[in-house]
TIPASE-591487 format. One record per residue (C-alpha): z, x, y; residue in one letter. Coordinates in nm, 4 decimals. Each point is the difference from the previous one (the first is absolute). Layout:
! residues N
<drenro up="Z" east="X" north="Y" firo="A"/>
...
This chain:
! residues 358
<drenro up="0.0000" east="0.0000" north="0.0000" firo="M"/>
<drenro up="-0.1134" east="0.1555" north="0.3299" firo="A"/>
<drenro up="0.2338" east="-0.0087" north="0.2939" firo="R"/>
<drenro up="-0.1148" east="-0.1875" north="0.3102" firo="G"/>
<drenro up="0.1513" east="0.0397" north="0.3470" firo="V"/>
<drenro up="-0.0449" east="-0.1819" north="0.3301" firo="L"/>
<drenro up="0.1578" east="0.1852" north="0.2922" firo="L"/>
<drenro up="0.0159" east="-0.1609" north="0.3457" firo="L"/>
<drenro up="-0.0067" east="0.1933" north="0.3251" firo="E"/>
<drenro up="0.3624" east="-0.0911" north="0.0745" firo="D"/>
<drenro up="0.1094" east="0.1625" north="-0.3273" firo="G"/>
<drenro up="0.0433" east="-0.3181" north="-0.2076" firo="R"/>
<drenro up="-0.1059" east="0.0871" north="-0.3554" firo="R"/>
<drenro up="-0.1079" east="-0.2208" north="-0.2909" firo="F"/>
<drenro up="-0.0522" east="0.1488" north="-0.3452" firo="E"/>
<drenro up="-0.1587" east="-0.1796" north="-0.2938" firo="G"/>
<drenro up="-0.2788" east="0.0407" north="-0.2529" firo="E"/>
<drenro up="-0.3394" east="0.1384" north="0.0909" firo="G"/>
<drenro up="-0.3097" east="-0.2096" north="-0.0630" firo="F"/>
<drenro up="-0.3692" east="0.0473" north="0.0712" firo="G"/>
<drenro up="-0.1267" east="0.3416" north="0.1096" firo="A"/>
<drenro up="0.1990" east="0.3254" north="-0.0019" firo="P"/>
<drenro up="-0.0161" east="0.0587" north="0.3749" firo="A"/>
<drenro up="0.1942" east="0.0313" north="0.3238" firo="T"/>
<drenro up="-0.1068" east="-0.1988" north="0.3058" firo="R"/>
<drenro up="0.1340" east="-0.0839" north="0.3458" firo="V"/>
<drenro up="-0.0446" east="-0.3258" north="0.1921" firo="G"/>
<drenro up="0.1687" east="-0.2865" north="0.1800" firo="E"/>
<drenro up="0.2179" east="-0.2011" north="-0.2371" firo="V"/>
<drenro up="-0.0529" east="-0.3780" north="0.0352" firo="V"/>
<drenro up="0.0719" east="-0.3044" north="-0.2154" firo="F"/>
<drenro up="-0.2113" east="-0.2935" north="-0.1166" firo="N"/>
<drenro up="0.1492" east="-0.3369" north="-0.0993" firo="T"/>
<drenro up="-0.2911" east="-0.1321" north="-0.2109" firo="S"/>
<drenro up="0.0910" east="-0.1129" north="-0.3505" firo="M"/>
<drenro up="-0.3357" east="0.1071" north="-0.1488" firo="S"/>
<drenro up="-0.3326" east="0.1479" north="0.1040" firo="G"/>
<drenro up="0.0964" east="0.3662" north="-0.0278" firo="Y"/>
<drenro up="-0.3559" east="0.1149" north="-0.0750" firo="Q"/>
<drenro up="-0.1268" east="-0.1616" north="0.3201" firo="E"/>
<drenro up="0.2812" east="0.1729" north="0.1894" firo="L"/>
<drenro up="-0.0745" east="0.3373" north="-0.1570" firo="L"/>
<drenro up="-0.3640" east="-0.0201" north="0.1088" firo="T"/>
<drenro up="0.0656" east="-0.1330" north="0.3530" firo="D"/>
<drenro up="-0.1066" east="0.2753" north="0.2475" firo="P"/>
<drenro up="0.2662" east="-0.1201" north="0.2449" firo="S"/>
<drenro up="0.2562" east="0.1807" north="-0.2190" firo="Y"/>
<drenro up="-0.1552" east="0.3400" north="0.0694" firo="C"/>
<drenro up="0.2776" east="0.2645" north="0.0206" firo="E"/>
<drenro up="0.2760" east="-0.2455" north="-0.0900" firo="Q"/>
<drenro up="0.2456" east="-0.0132" north="-0.2910" firo="I"/>
<drenro up="0.0208" east="-0.3639" north="-0.1080" firo="V"/>
<drenro up="0.3185" east="-0.1487" north="-0.1453" firo="V"/>
<drenro up="-0.0302" east="-0.3289" north="-0.1894" firo="M"/>
<drenro up="0.2936" east="-0.2376" north="0.0443" firo="T"/>
<drenro up="-0.0844" east="-0.1938" north="-0.3170" firo="T"/>
<drenro up="0.1849" east="0.1463" north="-0.2982" firo="A"/>
<drenro up="-0.2736" east="0.0448" north="-0.2629" firo="H"/>
<drenro up="-0.3435" east="0.1425" north="0.0740" firo="V"/>
<drenro up="-0.2918" east="0.0879" north="-0.2260" firo="G"/>
<drenro up="0.0306" east="-0.2427" north="-0.2908" firo="N"/>
<drenro up="-0.3499" east="-0.1472" north="0.0465" firo="Y"/>
<drenro up="-0.1719" east="0.3374" north="0.0344" firo="G"/>
<drenro up="-0.3104" east="0.0621" north="0.2103" firo="V"/>
<drenro up="-0.3649" east="-0.1031" north="-0.0127" firo="N"/>
<drenro up="-0.3287" east="0.0576" north="0.1787" firo="G"/>
<drenro up="-0.0038" east="-0.3316" north="0.1855" firo="E"/>
<drenro up="0.3185" east="0.0094" north="0.2097" firo="D"/>
<drenro up="-0.0767" east="0.3087" north="0.2082" firo="V"/>
<drenro up="-0.0197" east="-0.0331" north="0.3779" firo="E"/>
<drenro up="-0.1748" east="0.3289" north="0.0794" firo="S"/>
<drenro up="-0.1619" east="0.3013" north="-0.1650" firo="R"/>
<drenro up="0.3253" east="0.1846" north="-0.0836" firo="R"/>
<drenro up="0.3788" east="0.0110" north="0.0291" firo="L"/>
<drenro up="0.1212" east="0.1056" north="0.3457" firo="W"/>
<drenro up="0.3795" east="-0.0008" north="-0.0068" firo="L"/>
<drenro up="0.2098" east="0.3161" north="-0.0333" firo="S"/>
<drenro up="0.2524" east="-0.1324" north="-0.2511" firo="G"/>
<drenro up="0.1226" east="-0.3091" north="-0.1841" firo="F"/>
<drenro up="0.3594" east="-0.1106" north="-0.0709" firo="V"/>
<drenro up="0.1516" east="-0.2873" north="-0.1985" firo="A"/>
<drenro up="0.3170" east="-0.0976" north="-0.1796" firo="R"/>
<drenro up="-0.1836" east="0.0033" north="-0.3320" firo="S"/>
<drenro up="-0.3587" east="0.0851" north="-0.0970" firo="F"/>
<drenro up="-0.1269" east="-0.1413" north="-0.3289" firo="S"/>
<drenro up="-0.1693" east="0.2398" north="-0.2400" firo="R"/>
<drenro up="-0.1112" east="-0.2988" north="-0.2068" firo="T"/>
<drenro up="-0.3127" east="-0.1868" north="0.1122" firo="T"/>
<drenro up="-0.0303" east="-0.3650" north="-0.1028" firo="S"/>
<drenro up="-0.2856" east="-0.1887" north="0.1621" firo="N"/>
<drenro up="-0.3440" east="-0.1084" north="-0.1222" firo="W"/>
<drenro up="-0.1638" east="0.1298" north="0.3194" firo="R"/>
<drenro up="0.1515" east="0.3470" north="-0.0220" firo="A"/>
<drenro up="-0.2264" east="0.2986" north="-0.0594" firo="T"/>
<drenro up="0.2675" east="0.2654" north="0.0514" firo="G"/>
<drenro up="0.3641" east="0.0719" north="0.0734" firo="S"/>
<drenro up="0.1653" east="0.0501" north="0.3373" firo="L"/>
<drenro up="0.1307" east="0.3410" north="-0.1116" firo="D"/>
<drenro up="-0.3496" east="0.1280" north="-0.0809" firo="D"/>
<drenro up="-0.1403" east="-0.1561" north="0.3182" firo="Y"/>
<drenro up="0.2478" east="0.1873" north="0.2189" firo="L"/>
<drenro up="-0.0448" east="0.3214" north="-0.1966" firo="T"/>
<drenro up="-0.3781" east="-0.0030" north="0.0354" firo="E"/>
<drenro up="0.0353" east="-0.0589" north="0.3755" firo="A"/>
<drenro up="0.2549" east="0.2862" north="0.0375" firo="A"/>
<drenro up="0.2656" east="-0.2398" north="0.1352" firo="V"/>
<drenro up="0.3650" east="0.0762" north="-0.0900" firo="P"/>
<drenro up="0.2387" east="-0.2874" north="-0.0679" firo="A"/>
<drenro up="0.3731" east="-0.0397" north="-0.0590" firo="V"/>
<drenro up="0.1961" east="-0.2794" north="-0.1666" firo="H"/>
<drenro up="0.3488" east="-0.0548" north="-0.1324" firo="G"/>
<drenro up="0.1583" east="0.0141" north="0.3462" firo="I"/>
<drenro up="0.1927" east="-0.2637" north="0.1953" firo="D"/>
<drenro up="-0.2859" east="-0.1420" north="0.2081" firo="T"/>
<drenro up="0.2301" east="-0.2612" north="0.1547" firo="R"/>
<drenro up="0.2094" east="0.2771" north="0.1531" firo="A"/>
<drenro up="-0.3166" east="0.1822" north="0.1089" firo="L"/>
<drenro up="-0.1464" east="-0.3060" north="0.1718" firo="V"/>
<drenro up="0.3306" east="-0.0815" north="0.1708" firo="R"/>
<drenro up="0.0048" east="0.3589" north="0.1284" firo="H"/>
<drenro up="-0.3544" east="-0.0288" north="0.1391" firo="I"/>
<drenro up="0.0793" east="-0.3352" north="0.1634" firo="R"/>
<drenro up="0.3097" east="0.1520" north="0.1590" firo="S"/>
<drenro up="-0.1405" east="0.3374" north="0.1062" firo="K"/>
<drenro up="-0.3690" east="-0.0892" north="0.0331" firo="G"/>
<drenro up="-0.3060" east="0.1348" north="-0.1793" firo="A"/>
<drenro up="0.0245" east="0.3757" north="-0.0238" firo="M"/>
<drenro up="-0.1681" east="0.3093" north="-0.1369" firo="R"/>
<drenro up="0.0674" east="0.0848" north="-0.3630" firo="A"/>
<drenro up="-0.1091" east="0.2203" north="-0.2885" firo="A"/>
<drenro up="-0.0612" east="-0.1150" north="-0.3565" firo="I"/>
<drenro up="-0.0246" east="0.2387" north="-0.2941" firo="T"/>
<drenro up="-0.0364" east="-0.0080" north="-0.3758" firo="T"/>
<drenro up="0.0026" east="0.3792" north="-0.0155" firo="E"/>
<drenro up="0.2748" east="0.2625" north="0.0013" firo="D"/>
<drenro up="0.0312" east="0.0269" north="0.3768" firo="V"/>
<drenro up="0.3350" east="0.0545" north="0.1700" firo="G"/>
<drenro up="0.1413" east="-0.2125" north="0.2797" firo="D"/>
<drenro up="-0.0238" east="0.2817" north="0.2541" firo="A"/>
<drenro up="-0.3740" east="0.0335" north="-0.0539" firo="E"/>
<drenro up="-0.0456" east="-0.3778" north="0.0076" firo="L"/>
<drenro up="0.1875" east="-0.0227" north="0.3297" firo="L"/>
<drenro up="-0.2135" east="0.2800" north="0.1464" firo="A"/>
<drenro up="-0.3156" east="-0.1894" north="-0.0964" firo="R"/>
<drenro up="0.1387" east="-0.3182" north="0.1552" firo="I"/>
<drenro up="0.0802" east="0.1762" north="0.3268" firo="Q"/>
<drenro up="-0.3513" east="0.1484" north="0.0117" firo="A"/>
<drenro up="-0.1687" east="-0.3377" north="-0.0458" firo="W"/>
<drenro up="-0.0960" east="-0.1602" north="0.3364" firo="P"/>
<drenro up="0.0870" east="-0.3626" north="-0.0834" firo="G"/>
<drenro up="-0.2066" east="-0.3134" north="0.0745" firo="M"/>
<drenro up="0.0412" east="-0.0382" north="0.3767" firo="A"/>
<drenro up="-0.3028" east="0.1433" north="0.1760" firo="G"/>
<drenro up="-0.1979" east="0.0327" north="-0.3240" firo="R"/>
<drenro up="-0.3699" east="-0.0915" north="0.0088" firo="A"/>
<drenro up="-0.0742" east="-0.0688" north="-0.3674" firo="L"/>
<drenro up="-0.2892" east="-0.2478" north="0.0254" firo="A"/>
<drenro up="-0.2709" east="0.2662" north="-0.0344" firo="D"/>
<drenro up="0.1690" east="0.1400" north="-0.3115" firo="E"/>
<drenro up="-0.0253" east="-0.3290" north="-0.1920" firo="V"/>
<drenro up="-0.3240" east="-0.1361" north="0.1476" firo="S"/>
<drenro up="-0.3359" east="0.0067" north="-0.1757" firo="C"/>
<drenro up="-0.2213" east="0.2994" north="0.0823" firo="E"/>
<drenro up="-0.3243" east="-0.1933" north="0.0536" firo="A"/>
<drenro up="-0.1062" east="-0.3631" north="0.0568" firo="P"/>
<drenro up="-0.0446" east="-0.2104" north="-0.3139" firo="W"/>
<drenro up="-0.0743" east="-0.3612" north="-0.0863" firo="R"/>
<drenro up="0.2549" east="-0.1983" north="-0.1989" firo="F"/>
<drenro up="-0.1936" east="-0.3293" north="-0.0146" firo="A"/>
<drenro up="-0.3579" east="-0.0981" north="0.0832" firo="E"/>
<drenro up="0.0917" east="-0.3495" north="0.1195" firo="G"/>
<drenro up="-0.1372" east="-0.3429" north="-0.0848" firo="T"/>
<drenro up="-0.0373" east="-0.1701" north="0.3361" firo="G"/>
<drenro up="0.3355" east="0.0822" north="0.1549" firo="G"/>
<drenro up="0.0597" east="0.2092" north="0.3131" firo="P"/>
<drenro up="-0.0369" east="0.3778" north="0.0010" firo="R"/>
<drenro up="0.3418" east="0.1678" north="0.0121" firo="I"/>
<drenro up="0.0370" east="0.3634" north="0.1075" firo="A"/>
<drenro up="0.3253" east="0.1469" north="-0.1345" firo="V"/>
<drenro up="0.1577" east="0.2929" north="0.1826" firo="L"/>
<drenro up="0.1681" east="0.1795" north="-0.2886" firo="D"/>
<drenro up="0.3314" east="0.1562" north="0.0955" firo="S"/>
<drenro up="0.1363" east="-0.0527" north="-0.3521" firo="G"/>
<drenro up="-0.1471" east="-0.3366" north="-0.0970" firo="C"/>
<drenro up="0.1202" east="-0.1842" north="-0.3095" firo="K"/>
<drenro up="-0.2742" east="-0.1289" north="-0.2266" firo="L"/>
<drenro up="0.1347" east="-0.3532" north="-0.0161" firo="N"/>
<drenro up="-0.0817" east="-0.0456" north="0.3674" firo="L"/>
<drenro up="-0.3619" east="0.0816" north="-0.0812" firo="L"/>
<drenro up="0.0038" east="-0.2263" north="-0.3064" firo="R"/>
<drenro up="0.1093" east="-0.2981" north="0.2080" firo="L"/>
<drenro up="-0.2782" east="0.0494" north="0.2533" firo="F"/>
<drenro up="-0.2530" east="0.0362" north="-0.2820" firo="A"/>
<drenro up="0.1297" east="-0.3216" north="-0.1618" firo="S"/>
<drenro up="-0.1187" east="-0.1878" north="0.3101" firo="Q"/>
<drenro up="-0.3527" east="0.1366" north="-0.0199" firo="G"/>
<drenro up="0.0508" east="0.2684" north="0.2645" firo="C"/>
<drenro up="-0.1955" east="0.3208" north="0.0160" firo="Q"/>
<drenro up="0.2732" east="0.2643" north="0.0050" firo="V"/>
<drenro up="-0.0725" east="0.3508" north="0.1284" firo="D"/>
<drenro up="0.2758" east="0.2621" north="0.0137" firo="V"/>
<drenro up="0.0015" east="0.2767" north="0.2614" firo="F"/>
<drenro up="0.2123" east="0.3156" north="0.0431" firo="P"/>
<drenro up="0.2887" east="-0.0132" north="0.2447" firo="A"/>
<drenro up="-0.1873" east="0.2328" north="0.2377" firo="S"/>
<drenro up="-0.3004" east="-0.2340" north="0.0417" firo="T"/>
<drenro up="-0.0969" east="-0.0647" north="0.3656" firo="P"/>
<drenro up="0.0279" east="-0.3544" north="0.1334" firo="A"/>
<drenro up="-0.3708" east="-0.0322" north="0.0719" firo="E"/>
<drenro up="-0.0870" east="0.0745" north="-0.3627" firo="V"/>
<drenro up="0.2416" east="-0.2652" north="-0.1266" firo="L"/>
<drenro up="-0.1180" east="-0.2600" north="0.2488" firo="A"/>
<drenro up="-0.3656" east="0.0548" north="-0.0871" firo="A"/>
<drenro up="0.0545" east="-0.0634" north="-0.3701" firo="E"/>
<drenro up="0.1991" east="-0.3229" north="-0.0077" firo="C"/>
<drenro up="0.0928" east="-0.3459" north="0.1214" firo="D"/>
<drenro up="0.3717" east="0.0882" north="0.0056" firo="A"/>
<drenro up="0.2228" east="0.3057" north="-0.0411" firo="V"/>
<drenro up="0.3017" east="0.0244" north="-0.2287" firo="F"/>
<drenro up="0.2615" east="0.2674" north="0.0792" firo="L"/>
<drenro up="0.1733" east="0.0839" north="-0.3252" firo="A"/>
<drenro up="0.3486" east="0.1074" north="-0.0990" firo="N"/>
<drenro up="0.0996" east="0.3641" north="-0.0351" firo="G"/>
<drenro up="0.2785" east="0.2596" north="0.0202" firo="P"/>
<drenro up="0.1623" east="0.2010" north="0.2762" firo="G"/>
<drenro up="0.0855" east="-0.0482" north="0.3646" firo="D"/>
<drenro up="-0.2532" east="-0.2192" north="0.1853" firo="P"/>
<drenro up="0.0769" east="0.1656" north="0.3341" firo="A"/>
<drenro up="-0.1219" east="0.3305" north="-0.1484" firo="A"/>
<drenro up="-0.3565" east="-0.1380" north="-0.0231" firo="L"/>
<drenro up="-0.1286" east="0.0130" north="0.3604" firo="P"/>
<drenro up="-0.3610" east="0.0359" north="-0.1160" firo="G"/>
<drenro up="0.0117" east="-0.3179" north="-0.2067" firo="M"/>
<drenro up="0.1842" east="-0.1865" north="0.2764" firo="I"/>
<drenro up="-0.2711" east="0.0970" north="0.2454" firo="G"/>
<drenro up="-0.2776" east="-0.1264" north="-0.2290" firo="E"/>
<drenro up="0.1866" east="-0.3277" north="-0.0607" firo="V"/>
<drenro up="0.0242" east="-0.0491" north="0.3786" firo="K"/>
<drenro up="-0.3804" east="0.0186" north="0.0163" firo="K"/>
<drenro up="-0.0258" east="-0.2813" north="-0.2562" firo="L"/>
<drenro up="0.2260" east="-0.2422" north="0.1873" firo="L"/>
<drenro up="-0.2033" east="-0.3023" north="0.1066" firo="G"/>
<drenro up="-0.3142" east="0.1321" north="-0.1698" firo="K"/>
<drenro up="0.0609" east="-0.1249" north="-0.3551" firo="K"/>
<drenro up="0.2617" east="-0.2183" north="-0.1699" firo="P"/>
<drenro up="0.2784" east="0.2328" north="-0.1145" firo="L"/>
<drenro up="0.2622" east="-0.0359" north="-0.2720" firo="L"/>
<drenro up="0.2737" east="0.2570" north="-0.0498" firo="G"/>
<drenro up="0.2410" east="0.0161" north="-0.2927" firo="V"/>
<drenro up="0.3052" east="0.2306" north="-0.0053" firo="C"/>
<drenro up="-0.1205" east="0.3280" north="0.1583" firo="L"/>
<drenro up="-0.2987" east="-0.1945" north="0.1353" firo="G"/>
<drenro up="0.2447" east="-0.2409" north="0.1686" firo="H"/>
<drenro up="0.1786" east="0.2972" north="0.1576" firo="Q"/>
<drenro up="-0.3262" east="0.1565" north="0.1209" firo="L"/>
<drenro up="-0.1014" east="-0.3277" north="0.1656" firo="L"/>
<drenro up="0.3384" east="-0.0215" north="0.1692" firo="G"/>
<drenro up="-0.0336" east="0.3551" north="0.1319" firo="L"/>
<drenro up="-0.3584" east="-0.0660" north="0.1115" firo="A"/>
<drenro up="0.1284" east="-0.2926" north="0.2091" firo="L"/>
<drenro up="0.2576" east="0.2254" north="0.1658" firo="G"/>
<drenro up="0.3078" east="-0.0868" north="-0.2062" firo="A"/>
<drenro up="0.2287" east="0.2647" north="-0.1502" firo="S"/>
<drenro up="0.1191" east="0.0552" north="-0.3572" firo="T"/>
<drenro up="0.3328" east="0.1150" north="-0.1392" firo="F"/>
<drenro up="0.1362" east="0.1142" north="-0.3362" firo="K"/>
<drenro up="0.2125" east="-0.2462" north="-0.1944" firo="L"/>
<drenro up="0.3334" east="0.1143" north="-0.1369" firo="R"/>
<drenro up="-0.0996" east="-0.0416" north="-0.3643" firo="F"/>
<drenro up="-0.3262" east="-0.1927" north="0.0117" firo="G"/>
<drenro up="-0.1219" east="-0.3184" north="-0.1692" firo="H"/>
<drenro up="-0.1253" east="0.0474" north="-0.3549" firo="R"/>
<drenro up="-0.0154" east="-0.2675" north="-0.2668" firo="G"/>
<drenro up="-0.1399" east="-0.3370" north="-0.0957" firo="G"/>
<drenro up="0.2681" east="-0.2328" north="0.1334" firo="N"/>
<drenro up="0.0145" east="0.0301" north="0.3800" firo="H"/>
<drenro up="0.0212" east="-0.3343" north="0.1877" firo="P"/>
<drenro up="-0.2273" east="-0.0352" north="0.3032" firo="V"/>
<drenro up="-0.0285" east="-0.3017" north="0.2329" firo="R"/>
<drenro up="-0.3492" east="-0.1028" north="0.1083" firo="D"/>
<drenro up="0.0442" east="-0.1488" north="0.3479" firo="S"/>
<drenro up="-0.3476" east="-0.1572" north="-0.0178" firo="E"/>
<drenro up="0.1041" east="-0.2287" north="-0.2854" firo="T"/>
<drenro up="0.3802" east="0.0238" north="-0.0036" firo="G"/>
<drenro up="-0.0268" east="0.1054" north="-0.3633" firo="R"/>
<drenro up="0.2132" east="0.2743" north="-0.1534" firo="V"/>
<drenro up="-0.1983" east="0.2155" north="-0.2419" firo="E"/>
<drenro up="0.1219" east="0.2578" north="-0.2481" firo="M"/>
<drenro up="-0.2001" east="0.3159" north="0.0585" firo="T"/>
<drenro up="-0.0806" east="0.3356" north="-0.1540" firo="S"/>
<drenro up="0.0828" east="0.2912" north="0.2296" firo="Q"/>
<drenro up="-0.0207" east="0.3786" north="0.0123" firo="N"/>
<drenro up="0.0598" east="0.1603" north="0.3378" firo="H"/>
<drenro up="0.2423" east="0.2286" north="0.1802" firo="G"/>
<drenro up="-0.1236" east="-0.0516" north="0.3578" firo="F"/>
<drenro up="-0.0122" east="-0.3114" north="0.2166" firo="C"/>
<drenro up="-0.1699" east="-0.1230" north="0.3204" firo="V"/>
<drenro up="0.2045" east="-0.0943" north="0.3076" firo="D"/>
<drenro up="-0.0994" east="-0.3639" north="0.0742" firo="P"/>
<drenro up="0.0632" east="0.0361" north="0.3750" firo="A"/>
<drenro up="-0.3052" east="0.2230" north="0.0357" firo="G"/>
<drenro up="-0.2180" east="-0.2439" north="-0.1913" firo="V"/>
<drenro up="0.1027" east="-0.2925" north="0.2194" firo="V"/>
<drenro up="-0.0476" east="0.2074" north="0.3157" firo="A"/>
<drenro up="-0.3592" east="0.0672" north="-0.1084" firo="A"/>
<drenro up="-0.0743" east="-0.3708" north="-0.0391" firo="G"/>
<drenro up="0.0728" east="-0.0236" north="-0.3718" firo="G"/>
<drenro up="0.1972" east="-0.2735" north="-0.1693" firo="R"/>
<drenro up="0.2696" east="0.0529" north="-0.2634" firo="V"/>
<drenro up="-0.0744" east="-0.1991" north="-0.3173" firo="T"/>
<drenro up="0.2352" east="0.1397" north="-0.2654" firo="H"/>
<drenro up="0.3587" east="0.1254" north="-0.0003" firo="M"/>
<drenro up="0.2083" east="0.1535" north="-0.2769" firo="N"/>
<drenro up="0.2979" east="-0.2200" north="-0.0827" firo="L"/>
<drenro up="0.2068" east="0.2906" north="-0.1331" firo="N"/>
<drenro up="0.0083" east="0.2079" north="0.3185" firo="D"/>
<drenro up="-0.2084" east="-0.1849" north="0.2647" firo="D"/>
<drenro up="-0.2671" east="0.2703" north="0.0164" firo="T"/>
<drenro up="-0.3629" east="-0.0769" north="0.0816" firo="L"/>
<drenro up="-0.2117" east="-0.0959" north="-0.3005" firo="E"/>
<drenro up="-0.3173" east="-0.1341" north="0.1618" firo="G"/>
<drenro up="-0.1866" east="-0.0706" north="0.3218" firo="F"/>
<drenro up="-0.3350" east="-0.1218" north="0.1260" firo="V"/>
<drenro up="-0.1996" east="0.0595" north="0.3149" firo="H"/>
<drenro up="-0.2198" east="-0.3052" north="0.0425" firo="D"/>
<drenro up="-0.2209" east="0.1424" north="0.2752" firo="D"/>
<drenro up="-0.0745" east="0.3180" north="-0.1954" firo="L"/>
<drenro up="-0.0365" east="-0.1569" north="-0.3456" firo="G"/>
<drenro up="0.2922" east="0.1927" north="-0.1503" firo="V"/>
<drenro up="0.2195" east="-0.0988" north="-0.2965" firo="I"/>
<drenro up="0.2686" east="0.2460" north="-0.1123" firo="A"/>
<drenro up="0.2714" east="-0.0251" north="-0.2650" firo="V"/>
<drenro up="0.2550" east="0.2607" north="-0.1031" firo="Q"/>
<drenro up="0.0402" east="-0.1332" north="-0.3550" firo="F"/>
<drenro up="-0.2579" east="-0.0050" north="-0.2827" firo="H"/>
<drenro up="-0.1756" east="-0.3392" north="-0.0410" firo="P"/>
<drenro up="-0.1802" east="0.1324" north="-0.3071" firo="E"/>
<drenro up="0.3307" east="0.0882" north="-0.1738" firo="A"/>
<drenro up="-0.0739" east="0.2024" north="-0.3197" firo="A"/>
<drenro up="0.2787" east="-0.0137" north="-0.0831" firo="P"/>
<drenro up="0.1790" east="-0.2950" north="0.1506" firo="G"/>
<drenro up="-0.0299" east="-0.3679" north="0.0958" firo="P"/>
<drenro up="-0.3229" east="-0.1610" north="0.1214" firo="H"/>
<drenro up="0.1541" east="-0.2179" north="0.2734" firo="D"/>
<drenro up="-0.1863" east="0.1697" north="0.2857" firo="S"/>
<drenro up="-0.3373" east="0.0613" north="-0.1667" firo="R"/>
<drenro up="-0.1516" east="-0.2764" north="0.2159" firo="H"/>
<drenro up="0.0245" east="0.2304" north="0.3027" firo="L"/>
<drenro up="-0.2768" east="0.2130" north="-0.1481" firo="L"/>
<drenro up="-0.2072" east="-0.2696" north="-0.1616" firo="L"/>
<drenro up="0.0216" east="-0.2679" north="0.2705" firo="D"/>
<drenro up="0.0991" east="0.1229" north="0.3453" firo="R"/>
<drenro up="-0.1761" east="0.3358" north="0.0070" firo="F"/>
<drenro up="-0.3135" east="-0.1000" north="-0.1873" firo="L"/>
<drenro up="-0.0334" east="-0.3040" north="0.2263" firo="R"/>
<drenro up="-0.0136" east="0.2433" north="0.2943" firo="L"/>
<drenro up="-0.2422" east="0.2276" north="-0.1840" firo="A"/>
<drenro up="-0.2373" east="-0.2884" north="-0.0724" firo="R"/>
């Protein structure tokens, strides 16, 4: 049995059993409250350079398969749970979680008190950490942690974006959607394709005029890192305002807020999971949403720019969505496409935005 260690930057240490790859990695330790959907989480580019802790007790029992991936690879730095299952029992499974993590060079640790770990993060805030399944001492781990720059000020969109434009769907009569890929999940593209849209995906560095020339509407995707560290992307988004209908999800929501002149700030421990309640002020309906973000937009700046707040988080009253009617902008901080998570807010993609695009 290999030893596994998670060491936090404040010196808090958790030791358990190693799982996945024999490796040592550094990242920001965060927690996710989803009960299932770990393969979708592992392949979500928004987790780039993060160590993800699952709050559900047992992870891995249904294995992995080739259909539940959300991007071309695993992006996270490490994976932690109370208990990983080495037994795979599901008719869809084509492999085990252990092998999946090993092949992707991702270290994992289980057999620790994840309740205590999550309480610590909620109390102290998300912090830098090191995870190892190798024979590495605490002093070396702490040195690696101190050398790692953290997430604030990190521009990670280019690292996870596609390298060249590519077409996801040819379309069958629906509008042409240009996707600015800053770490886009595949289920967002699948939903557009399900409505007959032509879906073309472009690198994060694509100029605004190229995007506008190729589409009826522009979708600004999710992604990792600090949105304020992307001045180039913010500048190109500004050029698109009022030119094409725009939808932003997660990082795309933050970029639209910054393009309008609002500011962003880092949350204490972020919103990650499939059970976050959000109130839609347009309908009065409360929807359970899937979320994965560590930064948030200040609503005062959105309102000052002529925008209108449409969604608020009922856990902490942070901004979850806004529109700008004159500029044709819809932005939501949560993930309407889920994967994993509830489908309560899927209509935002399939109805409101596509109605603008048409």
